[in-house]
N, CA, C and O atoms as a GROMACS GRO file, in nm:
protein
  404
    1MET      N    1  -0.061  -1.466   0.744
    1MET     CA    2  -0.026  -1.492   0.614
    1MET      C    3  -0.063  -1.679   0.640
    1MET      O    4   0.010  -1.747   0.712
    2PRO      N    5  -0.166  -1.730   0.579
    2PRO     CA    6  -0.165  -1.883   0.578
    2PRO      C    7  -0.061  -1.980   0.522
    2PRO      O    8  -0.052  -2.099   0.553
    3HIS      N    9   0.029  -1.903   0.420
    3HIS     CA   10   0.111  -1.979   0.319
    3HIS      C   11   0.262  -1.956   0.368
    3HIS      O   12   0.360  -1.982   0.299
    4THR      N   13   0.264  -1.901   0.506
    4THR     CA   14   0.397  -1.892   0.563
    4THR      C   15   0.437  -2.006   0.658
    4THR      O   16   0.352  -2.077   0.710
    5PRO      N   17   0.572  -2.020   0.678
    5PRO     CA   18   0.616  -2.109   0.752
    5PRO      C   19   0.564  -2.058   0.897
    5PRO      O   20   0.556  -1.936   0.917
    6LYS      N   21   0.529  -2.148   0.993
    6LYS     CA   22   0.528  -2.095   1.146
    6LYS      C   23   0.624  -2.023   1.179
    6LYS      O   24   0.595  -1.912   1.224
    7SER      N   25   0.761  -2.061   1.169
    7SER     CA   26   0.838  -1.955   1.220
    7SER      C   27   0.848  -1.828   1.170
    7SER      O   28   0.905  -1.746   1.243
    8SER      N   29   0.804  -1.789   1.058
    8SER     CA   30   0.794  -1.652   1.003
    8SER      C   31   0.652  -1.596   1.011
    8SER      O   32   0.630  -1.477   0.988
    9ARG      N   33   0.563  -1.677   1.041
    9ARG     CA   34   0.434  -1.635   1.038
    9ARG      C   35   0.422  -1.493   1.167
    9ARG      O   36   0.365  -1.385   1.148
   10TYR      N   37   0.471  -1.522   1.250
   10TYR     CA   38   0.439  -1.468   1.391
   10TYR      C   39   0.570  -1.297   1.397
   10TYR      O   40   0.569  -1.202   1.474
   11THR      N   41   0.639  -1.321   1.310
   11THR     CA   42   0.733  -1.218   1.298
   11THR      C   43   0.717  -1.119   1.152
   11THR      O   44   0.647  -1.018   1.162
   12LEU      N   45   0.780  -1.150   1.022
   12LEU     CA   46   0.753  -1.068   0.902
   12LEU      C   47   0.632  -1.110   0.871
   12LEU      O   48   0.580  -1.024   0.800
   13GLY      N   49   0.527  -1.241   0.897
   13GLY     CA   50   0.384  -1.238   0.845
   13GLY      C   51   0.316  -1.160   0.939
   13GLY      O   52   0.232  -1.085   0.889
   14SER      N   53   0.328  -1.155   1.064
   14SER     CA   54   0.237  -1.051   1.130
   14SER      C   55   0.296  -0.922   1.102
   14SER      O   56   0.210  -0.834   1.102
   15ARG      N   57   0.427  -0.873   1.073
   15ARG     CA   58   0.445  -0.719   1.006
   15ARG      C   59   0.337  -0.697   0.892
   15ARG      O   60   0.247  -0.614   0.902
   16ILE      N   61   0.353  -0.772   0.794
   16ILE     CA   62   0.305  -0.747   0.668
   16ILE      C   63   0.138  -0.762   0.666
   16ILE      O   64   0.065  -0.709   0.583
   17GLU      N   65   0.099  -0.841   0.769
   17GLU     CA   66  -0.072  -0.810   0.792
   17GLU      C   67  -0.076  -0.690   0.835
   17GLU      O   68  -0.136  -0.604   0.772
   18ASN      N   69  -0.012  -0.666   0.948
   18ASN     CA   70  -0.029  -0.528   1.012
   18ASN      C   71  -0.028  -0.408   0.885
   18ASN      O   72  -0.105  -0.312   0.875
   19LYS      N   73   0.067  -0.440   0.809
   19LYS     CA   74   0.108  -0.316   0.694
   19LYS      C   75  -0.058  -0.306   0.608
   19LYS      O   76  -0.112  -0.197   0.588
   20PHE      N   77  -0.103  -0.410   0.577
   20PHE     CA   78  -0.236  -0.434   0.500
   20PHE      C   79  -0.313  -0.364   0.572
   20PHE      O   80  -0.364  -0.269   0.513
   21LEU      N   81  -0.345  -0.380   0.703
   21LEU     CA   82  -0.437  -0.327   0.787
   21LEU      C   83  -0.417  -0.161   0.798
   21LEU      O   84  -0.512  -0.087   0.822
   22ASP      N   85  -0.307  -0.121   0.781
   22ASP     CA   86  -0.265  -0.002   0.814
   22ASP      C   87  -0.288   0.063   0.702
   22ASP      O   88  -0.335   0.176   0.712
   23LEU      N   89  -0.262   0.008   0.570
   23LEU     CA   90  -0.336   0.049   0.450
   23LEU      C   91  -0.454   0.099   0.446
   23LEU      O   92  -0.494   0.214   0.428
   24LEU      N   93  -0.513  -0.014   0.467
   24LEU     CA   94  -0.648  -0.026   0.478
   24LEU      C   95  -0.736   0.096   0.526
   24LEU      O   96  -0.817   0.159   0.458
   25GLU      N   97  -0.692   0.120   0.697
   25GLU     CA   98  -0.707   0.248   0.742
   25GLU      C   99  -0.664   0.383   0.722
   25GLU      O  100  -0.730   0.478   0.764
   26THR      N  101  -0.586   0.394   0.676
   26THR     CA  102  -0.534   0.524   0.608
   26THR      C  103  -0.599   0.548   0.465
   26THR      O  104  -0.602   0.661   0.418
   27SER      N  105  -0.656   0.429   0.391
   27SER     CA  106  -0.695   0.465   0.297
   27SER      C  107  -0.842   0.515   0.320
   27SER      O  108  -0.890   0.600   0.244
   28TYR      N  109  -0.911   0.462   0.422
   28TYR     CA  110  -1.045   0.448   0.460
   28TYR      C  111  -1.033   0.646   0.467
   28TYR      O  112  -1.096   0.720   0.392
   29ILE      N  113  -0.937   0.692   0.578
   29ILE     CA  114  -0.920   0.805   0.639
   29ILE      C  115  -0.925   0.872   0.531
   29ILE      O  116  -1.023   0.944   0.518
   30ALA      N  117  -0.811   0.869   0.409
   30ALA     CA  118  -0.800   0.944   0.336
   30ALA      C  119  -0.911   0.963   0.202
   30ALA      O  120  -0.888   1.043   0.112
   31TYR      N  121  -1.017   0.889   0.206
   31TYR     CA  122  -1.149   0.885   0.143
   31TYR      C  123  -1.229   0.988   0.217
   31TYR      O  124  -1.292   1.063   0.144
   32TYR      N  125  -1.240   1.006   0.333
   32TYR     CA  126  -1.329   1.096   0.424
   32TYR      C  127  -1.305   1.209   0.501
   32TYR      O  128  -1.385   1.278   0.563
   33ILE      N  129  -1.134   1.222   0.484
   33ILE     CA  130  -1.093   1.358   0.527
   33ILE      C  131  -1.123   1.478   0.469
   33ILE      O  132  -1.166   1.473   0.353
   34GLU      N  133  -1.110   1.594   0.526
   34GLU     CA  134  -1.140   1.693   0.446
   34GLU      C  135  -1.032   1.725   0.313
   34GLU      O  136  -0.917   1.680   0.321
   35LYS      N  137  -1.064   1.787   0.218
   35LYS     CA  138  -1.004   1.802   0.087
   35LYS      C  139  -0.856   1.879   0.096
   35LYS      O  140  -0.763   1.887   0.017
   36GLU      N  141  -0.877   1.926   0.217
   36GLU     CA  142  -0.714   2.004   0.212
   36GLU      C  143  -0.609   1.920   0.250
   36GLU      O  144  -0.493   1.932   0.211
   37ARG      N  145  -0.660   1.814   0.346
   37ARG     CA  146  -0.521   1.704   0.373
   37ARG      C  147  -0.553   1.579   0.317
   37ARG      O  148  -0.502   1.487   0.381
   38LYS      N  149  -0.612   1.546   0.231
   38LYS     CA  150  -0.641   1.421   0.135
   38LYS      C  151  -0.515   1.379   0.094
   38LYS      O  152  -0.471   1.266   0.116
   39LEU      N  153  -0.434   1.503   0.012
   39LEU     CA  154  -0.330   1.470  -0.082
   39LEU      C  155  -0.182   1.428   0.036
   39LEU      O  156  -0.079   1.363   0.017
   40GLU      N  157  -0.236   1.503   0.156
   40GLU     CA  158  -0.102   1.387   0.227
   40GLU      C  159  -0.138   1.289   0.287
   40GLU      O  160  -0.047   1.216   0.328
   41LYS      N  161  -0.286   1.246   0.318
   41LYS     CA  162  -0.296   1.113   0.359
   41LYS      C  163  -0.298   1.018   0.246
   41LYS      O  164  -0.288   0.901   0.281
   42ILE      N  165  -0.309   1.038   0.123
   42ILE     CA  166  -0.304   0.934  -0.018
   42ILE      C  167  -0.166   0.916  -0.015
   42ILE      O  168  -0.123   0.806  -0.050
   43SER      N  169  -0.057   1.037   0.035
   43SER     CA  170   0.098   1.019   0.046
   43SER      C  171   0.132   0.907   0.125
   43SER      O  172   0.210   0.816   0.097
   44ASP      N  173   0.053   0.926   0.243
   44ASP     CA  174   0.067   0.814   0.345
   44ASP      C  175   0.044   0.688   0.297
   44ASP      O  176   0.124   0.595   0.308
   45CYS      N  177  -0.061   0.681   0.246
   45CYS     CA  178  -0.105   0.528   0.180
   45CYS      C  179   0.009   0.467   0.104
   45CYS      O  180   0.053   0.354   0.122
   46ILE      N  181   0.066   0.586  -0.015
   46ILE     CA  182   0.150   0.512  -0.101
   46ILE      C  183   0.280   0.479  -0.028
   46ILE      O  184   0.356   0.390  -0.066
   47LEU      N  185   0.304   0.564   0.088
   47LEU     CA  186   0.455   0.519   0.172
   47LEU      C  187   0.417   0.370   0.217
   47LEU      O  188   0.488   0.271   0.198
   48ILE      N  189   0.320   0.371   0.266
   48ILE     CA  190   0.258   0.221   0.339
   48ILE      C  191   0.272   0.118   0.243
   48ILE      O  192   0.331   0.013   0.269
   49LEU      N  193   0.221   0.143   0.133
   49LEU     CA  194   0.205   0.026  -0.002
   49LEU      C  195   0.356   0.006  -0.041
   49LEU      O  196   0.377  -0.108  -0.083
   50ASP      N  197   0.476   0.094  -0.038
   50ASP     CA  198   0.566   0.093  -0.141
   50ASP      C  199   0.651  -0.023   0.008
   50ASP      O  200   0.715  -0.122  -0.027
   51THR      N  201   0.641   0.003   0.125
   51THR     CA  202   0.700  -0.056   0.281
   51THR      C  203   0.653  -0.196   0.252
   51THR      O  204   0.741  -0.281   0.245
   52LEU      N  205   0.505  -0.241   0.233
   52LEU     CA  206   0.431  -0.344   0.196
   52LEU      C  207   0.513  -0.431   0.113
   52LEU      O  208   0.557  -0.541   0.144
   53LYS      N  209   0.532  -0.352  -0.027
   53LYS     CA  210   0.609  -0.426  -0.108
   53LYS      C  211   0.734  -0.454  -0.110
   53LYS      O  212   0.778  -0.526  -0.199
   54PHE      N  213   0.814  -0.401  -0.013
   54PHE     CA  214   0.944  -0.426   0.023
   54PHE      C  215   0.933  -0.557   0.112
   54PHE      O  216   0.987  -0.663   0.077
   55LEU      N  217   0.859  -0.543   0.232
   55LEU     CA  218   0.852  -0.663   0.288
   55LEU      C  219   0.791  -0.795   0.232
   55LEU      O  220   0.810  -0.908   0.279
   56ILE      N  221   0.696  -0.756   0.096
   56ILE     CA  222   0.656  -0.881   0.071
   56ILE      C  223   0.805  -0.958  -0.008
   56ILE      O  224   0.836  -1.078  -0.008
   57SER      N  225   0.876  -0.842  -0.070
   57SER     CA  226   1.007  -0.901  -0.161
   57SER      C  227   1.070  -0.980  -0.052
   57SER      O  228   1.083  -1.100  -0.077
   58ILE      N  229   1.120  -0.929   0.092
   58ILE     CA  230   1.214  -0.986   0.163
   58ILE      C  231   1.130  -1.125   0.192
   58ILE      O  232   1.205  -1.216   0.227
   59THR      N  233   0.998  -1.158   0.185
   59THR     CA  234   0.968  -1.274   0.208
   59THR      C  235   1.005  -1.377   0.101
   59THR      O  236   1.072  -1.477   0.128
   60TRP      N  237   0.962  -1.352  -0.009
   60TRP     CA  238   1.002  -1.358  -0.149
   60TRP      C  239   1.140  -1.436  -0.139
   60TRP      O  240   1.163  -1.557  -0.143
   61GLU      N  241   1.230  -1.321  -0.125
   61GLU     CA  242   1.370  -1.372  -0.132
   61GLU      C  243   1.416  -1.455  -0.063
   61GLU      O  244   1.506  -1.526  -0.107
   62GLY      N  245   1.354  -1.473   0.099
   62GLY     CA  246   1.373  -1.533   0.177
   62GLY      C  247   1.333  -1.698   0.152
   62GLY      O  248   1.373  -1.791   0.222
   63LYS      N  249   1.257  -1.706   0.050
   63LYS     CA  250   1.173  -1.828   0.001
   63LYS      C  251   1.077  -1.874   0.106
   63LYS      O  252   1.049  -1.991   0.132
   64ILE      N  253   1.020  -1.741   0.175
   64ILE     CA  254   0.897  -1.773   0.276
   64ILE      C  255   0.762  -1.818   0.199
   64ILE      O  256   0.684  -1.907   0.234
   65ILE      N  257   0.752  -1.720   0.066
   65ILE     CA  258   0.651  -1.755   0.019
   65ILE      C  259   0.686  -1.814  -0.110
   65ILE      O  260   0.807  -1.811  -0.134
   66SER      N  261   0.618  -1.862  -0.191
   66SER     CA  262   0.628  -1.916  -0.339
   66SER      C  263   0.648  -1.784  -0.430
   66SER      O  264   0.630  -1.664  -0.406
   67ASN      N  265   0.699  -1.864  -0.558
   67ASN     CA  266   0.698  -1.725  -0.681
   67ASN      C  267   0.578  -1.720  -0.700
   67ASN      O  268   0.546  -1.601  -0.701
   68ARG      N  269   0.487  -1.789  -0.717
   68ARG     CA  270   0.347  -1.818  -0.763
   68ARG      C  271   0.270  -1.676  -0.672
   68ARG      O  272   0.214  -1.585  -0.733
   69HIS      N  273   0.279  -1.681  -0.548
   69HIS     CA  274   0.227  -1.631  -0.425
   69HIS      C  275   0.300  -1.488  -0.435
   69HIS      O  276   0.227  -1.397  -0.397
   70PHE      N  277   0.419  -1.452  -0.476
   70PHE     CA  278   0.465  -1.349  -0.522
   70PHE      C  279   0.389  -1.264  -0.608
   70PHE      O  280   0.333  -1.156  -0.593
   71GLU      N  281   0.406  -1.360  -0.723
   71GLU     CA  282   0.371  -1.292  -0.816
   71GLU      C  283   0.205  -1.227  -0.827
   71GLU      O  284   0.160  -1.123  -0.877
   72GLU      N  285   0.154  -1.323  -0.768
   72GLU     CA  286  -0.018  -1.254  -0.758
   72GLU      C  287  -0.012  -1.154  -0.625
   72GLU      O  288  -0.105  -1.074  -0.623
   73ILE      N  289   0.043  -1.149  -0.559
   73ILE     CA  290   0.076  -1.039  -0.479
   73ILE      C  291   0.115  -0.930  -0.540
   73ILE      O  292   0.044  -0.829  -0.544
   74SER      N  293   0.225  -0.938  -0.593
   74SER     CA  294   0.284  -0.823  -0.648
   74SER      C  295   0.202  -0.790  -0.742
   74SER      O  296   0.194  -0.667  -0.735
   75ASN      N  297   0.127  -0.833  -0.840
   75ASN     CA  298   0.066  -0.761  -0.949
   75ASN      C  299  -0.090  -0.682  -0.880
   75ASN      O  300  -0.143  -0.580  -0.923
   76LYS      N  301  -0.129  -0.754  -0.780
   76LYS     CA  302  -0.240  -0.667  -0.692
   76LYS      C  303  -0.172  -0.550  -0.644
   76LYS      O  304  -0.212  -0.438  -0.677
   77LEU      N  305  -0.057  -0.567  -0.558
   77LEU     CA  306  -0.014  -0.438  -0.521
   77LEU      C  307   0.009  -0.332  -0.629
   77LEU      O  308  -0.030  -0.216  -0.623
   78LYS      N  309   0.078  -0.389  -0.727
   78LYS     CA  310   0.093  -0.291  -0.841
   78LYS      C  311  -0.031  -0.191  -0.895
   78LYS      O  312  -0.028  -0.074  -0.931
   79GLU      N  313  -0.136  -0.283  -0.886
   79GLU     CA  314  -0.257  -0.229  -0.954
   79GLU      C  315  -0.329  -0.121  -0.809
   79GLU      O  316  -0.416  -0.035  -0.823
   80ILE      N  317  -0.269  -0.154  -0.698
   80ILE     CA  318  -0.350  -0.053  -0.603
   80ILE      C  319  -0.247   0.049  -0.612
   80ILE      O  320  -0.283   0.158  -0.568
   81GLY      N  321  -0.127   0.043  -0.659
   81GLY     CA  322  -0.017   0.141  -0.662
   81GLY      C  323  -0.072   0.240  -0.770
   81GLY      O  324  -0.076   0.361  -0.745
   82LYS      N  325  -0.111   0.197  -0.880
   82LYS     CA  326  -0.180   0.284  -1.009
   82LYS      C  327  -0.307   0.368  -0.934
   82LYS      O  328  -0.323   0.487  -0.962
   83MET      N  329  -0.384   0.310  -0.850
   83MET     CA  330  -0.487   0.383  -0.855
   83MET      C  331  -0.473   0.468  -0.730
   83MET      O  332  -0.558   0.556  -0.713
   84PHE      N  333  -0.371   0.454  -0.638
   84PHE     CA  334  -0.322   0.569  -0.557
   84PHE      C  335  -0.278   0.688  -0.626
   84PHE      O  336  -0.317   0.803  -0.608
   85GLY      N  337  -0.174   0.639  -0.723
   85GLY     CA  338  -0.101   0.724  -0.787
   85GLY      C  339  -0.219   0.821  -0.893
   85GLY      O  340  -0.197   0.936  -0.929
   86GLY      N  341  -0.307   0.764  -0.918
   86GLY     CA  342  -0.420   0.804  -1.016
   86GLY      C  343  -0.488   0.897  -0.919
   86GLY      O  344  -0.516   1.007  -0.968
   87TRP      N  345  -0.519   0.880  -0.805
   87TRP     CA  346  -0.603   0.973  -0.722
   87TRP      C  347  -0.524   1.069  -0.676
   87TRP      O  348  -0.577   1.177  -0.653
   88ARG      N  349  -0.393   1.056  -0.655
   88ARG     CA  350  -0.299   1.176  -0.599
   88ARG      C  351  -0.279   1.272  -0.707
   88ARG      O  352  -0.282   1.395  -0.697
   89LYS      N  353  -0.253   1.182  -0.842
   89LYS     CA  354  -0.261   1.294  -0.940
   89LYS      C  355  -0.398   1.340  -0.988
   89LYS      O  356  -0.390   1.409  -1.090
   90SER      N  357  -0.464   1.329  -0.964
   90SER     CA  358  -0.635   1.417  -1.011
   90SER      C  359  -0.624   1.537  -0.877
   90SER      O  360  -0.658   1.654  -0.895
   91LEU      N  361  -0.584   1.496  -0.771
   91LEU     CA  362  -0.593   1.585  -0.644
   91LEU      C  363  -0.493   1.740  -0.684
   91LEU      O  364  -0.520   1.858  -0.659
   92GLU      N  365  -0.368   1.673  -0.757
   92GLU     CA  366  -0.286   1.764  -0.769
   92GLU      C  367  -0.313   1.869  -0.866
   92GLU      O  368  -0.285   1.988  -0.855
   93ILE      N  369  -0.380   1.797  -0.980
   93ILE     CA  370  -0.449   1.860  -1.100
   93ILE      C  371  -0.541   1.962  -1.047
   93ILE      O  372  -0.534   2.080  -1.084
   94GLU      N  373  -0.643   1.909  -0.944
   94GLU     CA  374  -0.740   1.992  -0.911
   94GLU      C  375  -0.672   2.129  -0.813
   94GLU      O  376  -0.710   2.246  -0.806
   95SER      N  377  -0.567   2.064  -0.748
   95SER     CA  378  -0.534   2.201  -0.663
   95SER      C  379  -0.452   2.268  -0.737
   95SER      O  380  -0.440   2.377  -0.682
   96ILE      N  381  -0.380   2.263  -0.845
   96ILE     CA  382  -0.322   2.372  -0.929
   96ILE      C  383  -0.433   2.421  -0.997
   96ILE      O  384  -0.421   2.543  -0.984
   97LYS      N  385  -0.538   2.399  -1.064
   97LYS     CA  386  -0.639   2.468  -1.095
   97LYS      C  387  -0.716   2.537  -0.997
   97LYS      O  388  -0.781   2.636  -1.032
   98ASN      N  389  -0.716   2.504  -0.897
   98ASN     CA  390  -0.799   2.622  -0.788
   98ASN      C  391  -0.662   2.724  -0.746
   98ASN      O  392  -0.710   2.816  -0.681
   99ARG      N  393  -0.562   2.736  -0.755
   99ARG     CA  394  -0.443   2.807  -0.745
   99ARG      C  395  -0.462   2.903  -0.833
   99ARG      O  396  -0.439   3.020  -0.802
  100ASN      N  397  -0.501   2.872  -0.936
  100ASN     CA  398  -0.520   2.946  -1.086
  100ASN      C  399  -0.596   3.025  -1.098
  100ASN      O  400  -0.584   3.121  -1.174
  101VAL      N  401  -0.731   2.993  -0.994
  101VAL     CA  402  -0.851   3.038  -1.028
  101VAL      C  403  -0.891   3.167  -0.950
  101VAL      O  404  -1.000   3.220  -0.971
   0.00000   0.00000   0.00000
């Protein structure tokens, strides 16, 4: 994270960076995994995203990032959350339809 102080960059900043990479990796897997396991992987993505939001809020509360950066990141994470939520919902609806057939 380029805008974090050096003292936090290698602790909390590194943790956040790794969570972003975990989210990217897990979402990639969720896209290509077999249909039966997609819902589980998307739930994993949502959990990672929620953890990421928590870590970002800690950096903001600790005044490690500015209000502007926090707002920018929060808005983007919120949008990502909406996408994952929609993806999960569509799979749940599809799953219910398949059970009724």
